[in-house]
N, C-alpha and C positions, 0 to 999 in steps of 0.2 A: 485554473481548474478546468475550464472548458475544453481546452486542448487535451488535457489527459483523458477526459471523458470521451472525446472523439477518437482518441487513439484506442481506448479500452474497447470502445463499440466496434472499431474497425477490426480489432483483434478477435473479437467474439464472432464477427461476421466471417472471418477467414477461417476460424476454427470450425464453424458450421459447414462452410463450403468444403473443407478438408474431409470432414467426416462424412458428408454426403458423397463426395467422390469416392472415398474409400469403400464406403457401403455399395456403390455402384461399380467397383472395380476400375475406376477411372483414373489411371496413373497420371495422365497428362493433367487432369483437374487437381489432383493431389499435389503435383509438382508445382502447379501455378499458385495454389494457395501457399505453399512453402515459400516460393520466391516472393510472393507479396508480404508474407510475414517477415522474411528476411529484410525486406525494404522498410518495413515499420521499425524493426529492430535497428537498423542503420540510422533511421530518422531520429529515434530516441537517444542513441549514442551521440549523435551530432548535437543534440540539445545541452549535453554536458553532464558530468557526473551527479551534481546536485539534483538536476532535473530527473535523471533517471532514478535516483534514490527515493525522490517524492513520488514518482510514478509507480514505483514498485509498492510503496505503501498504499497508494491509492488503489492499485490493482488488487492487493490483499483485502482492502476494506470491501470492495465491490464483490469479490469472490466469497467472502465470509458473511455477507449481508450486514455489516456493522454500519452504524450511523456516521462514525468517524474514523479516520486513520488511526492505527494503533502502533506505538512504539513499545516493542516488547522485548528488545534486547538490551544487553549492558551497553553503554556509551561512554566514550572517553570525554571526561569532563570538559577538556579544552575544545572539543568539536561541537558541544551542545549549542553554543551561540550560532555557529554556522548552520546546524540543523533548524533551528528556530527561524533564523533569517530566511533559510531556503523555503520553509513552510509558508512564512509571511508573504515572501515575494510571489509565490504560486497561488496565493489566495485561500489558504487553509485558515479558518477562523477558530477551530477546536481540533483537539486530539486527545486520545486516551494514552496512558502510560501504564502498562500492565506488567512490567518486569517484576519478577519475584526475588531478584538478586538482593543481597543483604545491604547493598548500597543504594537501593532504590529511593529511599527517602532523601539521601543526599543529592541524588539526581533531580528529583522533584524540586528540591530547593533551588538548585541551579536554574530550572525552568522559570521559577519565580523571578530570579534575578535578571533573566532574559526578557522580562515583560510578559510573562504569561501568568494567568490567575487560576488558582486551584478552585474548580467549581464543585467538586464533590467527588463521589465514587459511583462507578456505573458497572453494569454487567455487560460484557461483550462475548462475541464468539471468539474463541483463541485460534491459534494457528493449528491446533490439533484436532483432528477428525475423530468423531466418535467411532467406536467399534463398528466395524463393517461399514464404515464410510457413511453412516446416517446423520449428516450434519456435523456440527463442531461442538467440542466441549466448551463449556462456559468458563469464563474467567472474569476476574475483577480487576478495575483498574482505576487510576485517578483520571477524572475528566479535567482537562485544562482548556482554556480560551486563550488565544494568540491576541494580545492587546497591542 
């Protein structure tokens, strides 16, 4: 997870540089930030599909201000063991699952079969921004630990 935090911090630094260059009308500075961002993206892709998936979850966690990464989409049952192994491999100890699809309980059961423990329910910042962009809507999810 340290590598993901380093990548995220680098991206935030590049975004700040880009905005500053744009504010100053510095086209060369803007292009330099773009080029460096593209290099970070290439580095991410070189780490593999699973790393990229976990990094995007980590990035969402950081941007929303949540304590844990959040799995909020539907998942193919057969891929859940791969997802959990990926999280485990990259040092994640906990995650939330906030999908509201009708099969969410079945998915939660599969998480337990993959070595996760249900710790309870938690309130998180969802992927949806509040009206006029003032923070995120609240959502509820299962909190799991990865054993």
